LOVEXDREN-147832 format. One line per 3 residues: for each residue x, y, z of N, C-alpha, C. Coordinates in pm, 1 decimal. Layout:
residues N
X Y Z X Y Z X Y Z ~ ...
END
This chain:
residues 204
80.5 770.9 1303.4 -60.4 759.2 1266.3 -100.6 616.5 1233.8 ~ -61.2 518.3 1313.6 -100.0 381.1 1286.1 -251.2 369.8 1290.5 ~ -310.0 321.0 1182.0 -455.4 311.8 1173.6 -500.5 171.1 1205.5
-606.6 157.0 1277.6 -674.8 28.9 1284.1 -789.8 35.4 1185.6 ~ -833.6 -84.5 1139.7 -944.2 -80.4 1045.6 -1072.1 -34.2 1112.5 ~ -1078.5 -35.3 1246.2 -1196.5 18.8 1313.2 -1206.5 168.8 1290.0
-1092.1 235.4 1270.7 -1092.6 378.2 1243.8 -1139.5 407.6 1100.8 ~ -1110.3 315.7 1009.0 -1135.1 344.6 869.0 -1261.1 276.0 817.8 ~ -1284.8 152.2 859.7 -1394.0 76.1 802.5 -1499.3 31.7 902.6
-1479.4 62.6 1031.3 -1574.2 18.2 1129.6 -1564.9 -130.5 1161.1 ~ -1452.9 -195.8 1122.4 -1434.2 -336.0 1155.3 -1358.0 -343.4 1287.8 ~ -1420.5 -388.1 1397.2 -1354.7 -387.3 1527.7 -1250.3 -496.0 1542.4
-1159.8 -475.9 1636.1 -1069.0 -577.4 1687.8 -958.2 -620.4 1592.6 ~ -946.1 -561.1 1477.4 -834.6 -597.2 1389.8 -751.6 -472.8 1365.4 ~ -624.4 -486.0 1397.0 -535.6 -372.0 1378.4 -444.5 -400.7 1260.9
-448.4 -314.3 1162.2 -369.1 -338.4 1041.2 -223.1 -300.4 1062.6 ~ -196.4 -182.9 1113.7 -59.0 -136.9 1129.9 -22.2 -138.4 1277.4 ~ 81.9 -209.7 1310.5 124.0 -220.4 1449.7 201.5 -96.6 1492.6
293.2 -51.8 1407.3 379.5 60.1 1446.0 347.8 186.0 1366.3 ~ 378.0 298.5 1424.6 359.9 426.7 1357.4 484.1 460.3 1276.2 ~ 463.6 534.6 1169.0 577.1 587.2 1093.9 651.8 688.2 1180.0
783.2 681.3 1174.5 865.5 766.0 1260.5 884.4 905.7 1202.9 ~ 921.1 995.4 1291.2 954.8 1131.4 1248.4 1076.7 1130.7 1157.4 ~ 1167.8 1035.0 1178.9 1285.4 1023.9 1092.3 1244.4 1002.2 947.0
1141.2 917.8 926.1 1097.2 894.6 788.4 1037.2 1022.6 729.3 ~ 957.8 1093.3 807.0 897.3 1218.2 757.8 1007.1 1316.9 717.3 ~ 1109.5 1327.4 799.2 1219.9 1419.3 768.6 1295.2 1375.5 643.5
1318.1 1245.4 630.8 1386.0 1193.1 512.0 1303.6 1220.2 386.1 ~ 1173.6 1196.4 395.7 1085.1 1218.6 280.9 1081.0 1366.0 241.6 ~ 1072.2 1454.0 340.8 1064.9 1596.7 311.3 1195.8 1652.0 256.8
1306.7 1586.6 292.0 1436.8 1630.0 240.8 1462.0 1579.8 98.5 ~ 1381.3 1482.9 54.4 1401.3 1423.0 -78.3 1267.0 1407.5 -151.0 ~ 1195.6 1517.5 -173.7 1059.0 1505.3 -225.3 1049.1 1442.8 -363.4
1147.5 1471.4 -450.9 1137.9 1417.6 -586.3 1166.7 1268.1 -590.2 ~ 1257.1 1223.2 -505.0 1284.3 1079.2 -500.8 1164.8 1002.9 -443.5 ~ 1101.0 1060.8 -342.6 978.7 1001.4 -288.9 870.5 998.3 -396.6
858.2 1105.8 -471.7 757.2 1111.7 -577.6 785.1 1006.4 -684.8 ~ 911.8 991.0 -720.3 948.8 890.1 -818.9 916.6 749.8 -767.2 ~ 949.5 724.7 -641.6 917.7 594.8 -583.6 767.2 575.4 -574.1
695.0 682.9 -544.7 548.2 676.2 -539.9 493.2 632.2 -674.8 ~ 548.3 683.5 -782.8 504.6 641.3 -916.3 523.3 490.6 -933.0 ~ 638.0 440.8 -892.0 662.7 296.9 -901.2 565.4 218.4 -813.3
532.9 270.9 -695.8 438.2 202.9 -606.2 300.3 190.8 -670.1 ~ 255.5 296.7 -735.8 124.5 292.9 -801.9 126.8 192.5 -916.7 ~ 234.9 189.9 -991.0 250.0 94.5 -1101.4 247.2 -48.7 -1048.8
321.4 -72.9 -941.5 326.1 -207.1 -883.1 189.9 -248.1 -826.0 ~ 119.3 -153.1 -765.6 -12.5 -183.5 -709.0 -110.3 -226.2 -818.1 ~ -103.3 -158.7 -933.1 -186.7 -200.1 -1046.4 -149.0 -340.4 -1089.9
-19.0 -368.7 -1090.6 28.4 -500.9 -1129.8 -19.3 -610.3 -1036.0 ~ -23.1 -581.8 -905.6 -70.8 -680.3 -808.4 -217.3 -714.4 -835.0 ~ -298.3 -612.1 -857.7 -440.7 -635.7 -885.0 -458.5 -719.9 -1011.0
-383.0 -688.6 -1115.5 -392.6 -764.8 -1240.7 -342.4 -907.6 -1221.7 ~ -234.8 -923.5 -1146.3 -180.7 -1056.7 -1120.3 -283.4 -1145.1 -1051.2 ~ -353.5 -1088.8 -951.6 -456.5 -1165.1 -882.0 -573.1 -1198.4 -973.9
-607.5 -1107.7 -1064.6 -714.0 -1134.4 -1161.2 -678.8 -1252.0 -1250.9 ~ -552.8 -1258.8 -1294.3 -510.6 -1367.6 -1381.5 -494.9 -1498.3 -1304.2 ~ -444.6 -1490.1 -1180.8 -422.9 -1611.8 -1101.2 -555.3 -1677.4 -1064.7
-656.2 -1593.8 -1031.7 -785.5 -1646.2 -986.9 -894.8 -1607.2 -1086.5 ~ -868.7 -1638.9 -1212.3 -956.9 -1591.4 -1319.5 -1099.8 -1644.0 -1304.6 ~ -1116.8 -1760.4 -1244.1 -1250.6 -1815.6 -1230.1 -1317.8 -1784.8 -1097.8
-1253.7 -1704.4 -1015.0 -1308.5 -1672.4 -882.1 -1422.2 -1571.2 -894.0 ~ -1544.0 -1607.4 -854.9 -1658.2 -1515.7 -870.5 -1637.5 -1384.1 -795.1 ~ -1667.5 -1275.1 -863.5 -1665.8 -1143.7 -800.0 -1528.7 -1080.8 -782.8
-1422.7 -1149.2 -826.0 -1287.8 -1095.8 -804.2 -1250.7 -991.6 -910.0 ~ -1261.3 -1028.5 -1035.8 -1223.8 -935.9 -1143.4 -1310.2 -810.6 -1142.7 ~ -1435.5 -826.2 -1098.9 -1528.0 -712.4 -1099.3 -1481.8 -600.0 -1006.9
-1408.4 -633.5 -902.0 -1358.5 -528.6 -811.8 -1212.3 -495.4 -837.3 ~ -1133.1 -594.4 -883.3 -990.5 -568.0 -903.4 -961.5 -493.9 -1033.6 ~ -1045.5 -510.5 -1133.8 -1023.2 -438.9 -1259.6 -1033.2 -287.3 -1240.5
-1141.4 -235.6 -1178.6 -1144.7 -90.8 -1154.9 -1036.6 -43.0 -1059.2 ~ -997.3 -129.0 -963.3 -889.6 -90.8 -872.5 -759.1 -73.2 -950.3 ~ -728.6 -168.9 -1038.9 -606.4 -158.6 -1119.9 -609.1 -33.9 -1206.5
-725.3 -4.7 -1262.3 -738.0 113.4 -1348.2 -712.8 240.8 -1269.0 ~ -765.6 245.1 -1146.6 -746.0 364.4 -1063.2 -600.0 378.5 -1020.9 ~ -533.9 266.2 -991.6 -391.4 272.6 -957.4 -311.8 329.7 -1075.0
-347.7 290.8 -1195.9 -277.8 342.8 -1313.7 -308.2 491.0 -1335.2 ~ -429.7 532.3 -1303.3 -461.4 675.8 -1310.3 -375.4 754.0 -1212.0 ~ -354.5 699.1 -1093.0 -266.7 764.2 -994.8 -123.1 768.0 -1045.4
-80.3 656.9 -1105.1 53.1 650.5 -1164.8 71.5 762.0 -1267.2 ~ -27.6 779.0 -1353.7 -19.5 880.8 -1458.1 -19.0 1021.5 -1398.0 ~ -93.5 1040.2 -1291.9 -96.6 1172.4 -1227.0 39.2 1206.5 -1166.2
98.3 1108.5 -1097.3 230.8 1131.7 -1039.2 333.0 1153.3 -1149.6 ~ 321.9 1074.4 -1255.9 414.9 1088.2 -1368.5 406.9 1226.7 -1430.9 ~ 286.7 1281.9 -1440.0 271.2 1414.5 -1499.6 338.6 1522.2 -1415.0
333.4 1506.9 -1282.4 401.6 1602.2 -1193.9 552.7 1589.1 -1210.7 ~ 600.6 1466.2 -1218.0 744.2 1445.1 -1241.8 787.2 1511.9 -1371.2 ~ 710.9 1488.6 -1477.9 746.0 1546.7 -1608.1 742.0 1699.0 -1603.8
642.2 1754.1 -1534.1 631.3 1900.3 -1524.2 750.8 1960.4 -1450.8 ~ 814.6 1879.7 -1369.4 931.4 1927.2 -1293.7 1063.3 1883.1 -1356.9 ~ 1054.0 1837.8 -1480.9 1175.5 1804.3 -1554.6 1235.7 1669.8 -1521.0
1156.7 1580.6 -1460.6 1206.8 1448.7 -1422.9 1142.6 1341.1 -1509.3 ~ 1216.0 1232.9 -1530.1 1165.0 1119.6 -1605.2 1157.5 997.2 -1514.7 ~ 1070.4 905.0 -1552.1 1061.8 780.6 -1477.9 1190.9 702.1 -1498.3
1248.3 656.0 -1390.1 1370.3 574.9 -1397.9 1366.4 469.4 -1289.0 ~ 1451.6 370.0 -1302.7 1456.9 263.9 -1202.7 1510.2 317.8 -1071.2 ~ 1457.6 261.3 -962.7 1507.8 290.1 -828.9 1532.1 156.9 -758.6
1636.3 152.2 -678.2 1656.7 33.9 -595.2 1541.7 24.3 -495.7 ~ 1481.1 -92.7 -487.9 1366.9 -110.0 -398.3 1413.6 -137.9 -256.6 ~ 1342.3 -86.4 -157.1 1371.1 -126.0 -19.1 1328.9 -271.1 -0.1
1373.6 -336.4 106.8 1340.2 -478.6 126.9 1195.2 -505.4 165.7 ~ 1119.7 -401.9 195.9 983.9 -412.0 250.0 894.1 -507.5 170.1 ~ 878.1 -481.5 41.3 787.5 -562.3 -40.1 831.6 -706.9 -50.5
962.5 -728.4 -65.3 1014.6 -864.8 -78.2 994.0 -943.8 50.3 ~ 1012.7 -877.8 164.4 992.1 -945.0 293.3 846.9 -989.8 307.1 ~ 753.7 -901.9 272.2 611.9 -938.5 280.1 578.3 -1051.0 182.4
631.1 -1041.3 60.4 601.7 -1143.0 -41.0 650.7 -1280.7 1.9 ~ 765.5 -1287.1 69.4 821.1 -1415.4 114.3 731.1 -1483.1 217.6 ~ 648.0 -1405.4 283.8 561.2 -1460.2 387.5 423.4 -1499.3 336.6
400.7 -1486.7 207.6 275.6 -1533.8 148.5 285.6 -1684.9 129.4 ~ 188.4 -1757.7 180.4 187.5 -1903.2 168.6 190.0 -1945.8 21.9 ~ 253.0 -2059.1 -4.3 258.2 -2111.5 -140.6 141.5 -2206.3 -169.1
66.0 -2240.0 -66.3 -43.1 -2336.2 -81.4 -177.8 -2266.5 -71.7 ~ -269.4 -2308.0 -160.3 -405.5 -2255.8 -157.6 -488.3 -2332.6 -54.5 ~ -590.6 -2274.5 7.1 -639.4 -2138.7 -20.6 -568.6 -2029.0 59.2
-470.7 -2069.9 143.5 -401.1 -1971.1 226.7 -327.2 -1868.2 139.8 ~ -281.0 -1910.7 23.6 -210.6 -1816.0 -63.5 -300.4 -1699.6 -102.0 ~ -427.0 -1730.9 -133.0 -521.0 -1625.1 -168.5 -541.8 -1530.0 -51.1
-567.4 -1586.3 66.6 -588.7 -1502.0 184.1 -466.9 -1414.1 211.0 ~ -348.9 -1474.1 212.1 -227.1 -1397.2 238.7 -206.5 -1286.7 135.7 ~ -237.5 -1316.5 10.4 -221.5 -1216.2 -95.9 -311.9 -1095.6 -71.4
-436.3 -1121.7 -30.0 -527.4 -1011.6 1.2 -476.5 -931.4 120.8 ~ -431.1 -1000.8 225.4 -390.2 -930.9 347.5 -260.7 -852.6 327.9 ~ -166.9 -909.0 254.0 -42.1 -836.1 227.1 -70.7 -711.9 143.2
-153.2 -727.1 40.1 -189.2 -610.6 -40.9 -258.8 -505.0 44.7 ~ -345.8 -550.0 135.6 -415.0 -456.5 224.5 -320.8 -385.4 319.2 ~ -222.2 -457.7 372.7 -124.4 -396.2 462.3 -41.8 -290.0 389.8
-2.8 -319.9 267.3 75.4 -222.5 189.9 -8.2 -98.0 161.6 ~ -134.8 -119.1 126.0 -223.9 -5.1 102.2 -243.8 75.7 231.3 ~ -256.1 5.9 344.6 -273.8 74.9 472.3 -152.6 160.4 505.8
-33.3 105.9 483.1 88.2 183.5 510.0 98.9 301.6 413.7 ~ 64.6 280.3 288.9 66.2 390.5 192.4 -28.8 501.0 235.8 ~ -147.6 462.2 281.7 -246.5 559.9 327.8 -190.5 640.1 444.4
-129.6 570.8 540.3 -74.6 638.7 656.9 32.1 739.8 615.3 ~ 120.6 698.4 525.9 231.6 786.5 488.9 186.8 901.6 399.7 ~ 90.9 876.8 312.2 37.9 988.0 233.8 -32.5 1089.0 323.4
-100.9 1039.2 426.8 -165.6 1130.5 521.8 -61.3 1219.1 589.8 ~ 50.4 1159.3 627.5 157.7 1238.0 690.0 215.3 1340.3 593.6 ~ 236.8 1300.3 469.4 292.0 1393.3 370.9 192.2 1503.6 336.2
63.8 1471.7 339.8 -37.2 1574.6 310.9 -39.0 1683.3 418.1 ~ 14.2 1650.8 535.2 22.1 1747.2 645.1 158.7 1813.8 653.5 ~ 264.0 1733.1 637.9 398.3 1779.8 671.1 485.3 1820.2 552.7
445.8 1785.2 430.8 530.1 1823.5 316.9 535.4 1975.4 303.3 ~ 655.1 2031.5 283.3 665.2 2176.1 264.1 623.2 2220.6 123.9 ~ 598.9 2124.8 35.6 564.0 2153.1 -103.6 411.4 2150.7 -117.7
352.5 2265.4 -149.8 205.6 2276.3 -154.0 145.0 2182.2 -258.0 ~ 205.5 2174.5 -375.6 151.2 2086.3 -479.8 152.0 1940.7 -434.3 ~ 258.3 1899.9 -366.9 266.2 1761.4 -320.3 171.7 1736.7 -202.9
158.3 1834.8 -116.3 59.5 1820.9 -8.5 -79.4 1796.5 -66.3 ~ -114.4 1873.2 -167.5 -245.8 1858.7 -230.0 -260.4 1724.2 -300.4 ~ -153.5 1679.2 -366.2 -156.1 1549.8 -432.8 -187.2 1438.8 -332.5
-111.1 1434.9 -222.7 -129.2 1327.4 -126.0 -266.5 1336.2 -58.8 ~ -312.5 1457.0 -32.8 -445.7 1473.2 26.6 -553.9 1421.8 -68.0 ~ -537.9 1447.8 -196.6 -636.6 1403.9 -295.2 -642.2 1251.9 -308.2
-529.6 1186.3 -287.2 -522.9 1041.7 -307.0 -567.9 961.9 -184.2 ~ -581.8 1028.1 -70.3 -608.9 956.4 54.2 -737.7 874.1 50.2 ~ -843.7 931.8 -0.6 -972.7 863.2 1.2 -967.9 734.6 -80.1
-909.1 742.3 -198.7 -903.1 623.0 -282.3 -807.6 519.6 -224.4 ~ -699.0 565.0 -159.9 -607.3 469.3 -96.5 -679.3 391.7 13.9 ~ -759.1 460.2 91.5 -836.8 392.1 195.8 -936.5 294.3 133.8
-994.1 332.6 21.2 -1090.1 244.0 -45.5 -1020.3 118.1 -97.6 ~ -899.3 134.9 -152.1 -825.5 18.8 -202.1 -795.6 -78.6 -88.5 ~ -755.2 -23.3 21.3 -729.6 -100.2 142.7 -856.3 -176.7 181.3
-970.1 -110.4 171.1 -1096.7 -174.3 203.1 -1135.8 -283.9 106.5 ~ -1098.9 -270.2 -20.7 -1129.2 -372.7 -120.3 -1066.8 -505.9 -79.6 ~ -940.1 -502.3 -40.3 -871.5 -626.7 -6.2 -927.8 -687.9 121.8
-965.5 -601.1 216.2 -1030.7 -652.3 336.4 -1161.0 -722.7 300.3 ~ -1240.7 -661.6 214.4 -1370.8 -718.6 176.8 -1352.6 -850.5 101.4 ~ -1254.7 -856.1 12.6 -1229.2 -979.9 -61.7 -1195.2 -1094.2 33.3
-1113.8 -1064.5 133.1 -1078.9 -1166.4 232.5 -1200.2 -1204.6 316.0 ~ -1273.3 -1104.8 360.6 -1385.8 -1126.8 451.8 -1498.8 -1206.0 386.9 ~ -1513.5 -1192.6 255.6 -1618.3 -1265.2 183.8 -1584.4 -1412.9 162.6
-1456.1 -1446.2 176.4 -1411.5 -1579.9 138.1 -1354.6 -1664.9 251.1 ~ -1325.4 -1603.3 365.0 -1258.1 -1676.6 471.4 -1324.4 -1650.3 606.1 ~ -1307.2 -1746.3 694.9 -1361.6 -1735.4 830.2 -1295.3 -1619.0 904.5
-1374.1 -1545.9 981.2 -1324.9 -1427.4 1051.5 -1208.5 -1460.1 1144.8 ~ -1215.7 -1571.5 1214.1 -1109.2 -1607.4 1307.9 -977.6 -1636.0 1236.4 ~ -987.8 -1700.4 1122.0 -867.3 -1728.5 1042.2 -807.0 -1597.8 991.8
-891.6 -1506.9 944.1 -843.4 -1376.9 895.7 -773.3 -1301.6 1007.8 ~ -838.1 -1296.9 1123.8 -783.4 -1221.9 1236.7 -646.9 -1275.0 1277.8 ~ -636.9 -1406.5 1288.6 -512.0 -1468.9 1330.3 -400.9 -1444.1 1229.7
-431.9 -1462.6 1103.3 -327.5 -1446.7 1000.2 -289.3 -1300.3 983.0 ~ -384.6 -1211.4 995.0 -353.5 -1069.8 981.9 -258.8 -1023.6 1092.6 ~ -278.8 -1073.6 1212.6 -189.3 -1039.0 1322.7 -46.2 -1081.9 1291.6
-32.1 -1201.9 1234.7 101.0 -1252.2 1199.6 166.2 -1166.5 1091.3 ~ 90.4 -1136.9 987.7 146.0 -1059.6 876.2 171.0 -913.8 914.7 ~ 88.7 -860.2 1003.9 111.1 -723.4 1051.2 242.9 -713.2 1128.1
279.1 -819.2 1199.2 408.7 -820.7 1267.3 523.0 -820.3 1165.9 ~ 506.4 -897.3 1060.0 607.6 -899.9 953.5 621.6 -760.4 892.3 ~ 507.5 -696.7 864.6 508.7 -562.6 805.3 579.0 -463.4 896.7
547.3 -470.7 1024.4 607.8 -380.5 1121.0 758.2 -402.9 1130.8 ~ 798.4 -530.0 1139.2 940.4 -561.5 1151.7 1019.1 -521.4 1028.0 ~ 953.5 -523.2 912.5 1021.2 -485.1 787.9 1060.1 -337.5 787.6
996.2 -257.8 874.8 1023.8 -114.2 880.3 1103.4 -72.8 1003.4 ~ 1136.0 -170.2 1091.1 1204.0 -135.3 1216.4 1339.1 -70.0 1189.0 ~ 1417.3 -133.1 1102.4 1544.6 -72.5 1063.2 1521.0 -3.0 930.7
1508.4 128.0 936.5 1468.0 204.6 819.9 1572.7 196.6 709.4 ~ 1526.3 165.7 590.2 1609.1 172.1 470.1 1640.3 318.2 445.2 ~ 1766.7 355.1 443.2 1800.5 497.0 450.4 1799.2 571.0 315.9
1754.8 503.2 211.2 1724.9 574.5 87.9 1578.3 615.1 92.9 ~ 1546.0 736.3 48.1 1406.9 782.7 60.5 1311.4 704.4 -28.9 ~ 1220.1 633.4 32.8 1120.3 553.7 -37.0 988.0 562.2 39.1
878.4 537.3 -29.4 748.8 537.7 37.3 741.5 432.7 147.6 ~ 810.4 321.0 127.0 806.6 213.1 224.7 945.5 179.8 276.9 ~ 1024.0 284.6 306.3 1156.4 260.3 363.5 1148.1 265.8 515.7
END
């Protein structure tokens, strides 16, 4: 289910996800639903952290905190919702070894401004896009009704979060620069998933 932003936001000619999630990942996720759920909790926590980090890094940037603050709050609400399901099933939040996906993307963020800002928005958007794709798959294919409903409920807001980062980039950078850099980072994102991390994770 690789989505282009033309499918979600009506923005033509830019493709966010190059490759589709494989059936192998769906099978791995369905065979390990609680581990996926635990990793999902960590993903929501980290997503809130990314939004807050950008707010602090670019504290004087007009219009940034106004959109990232509610986004961070919503990510934490999702975190709490996933945590409540874990607790109801007798599980506690614990550390999990992270797949290399996030670190690979982070290494490709430029260290120099203003490219660092653009890359940060695009990487966050790519991660949100992949999360949206995988939650959509789980909302269809998970054998667990409660989890199917959870992922279905979160889809709309995940797409909106993805759109927030696109809008932040689009308001601040030339379209041609965005298009070119997004193509490069989308290749990095795709390559990070080519050899699947065989522990069940949202981004393995």
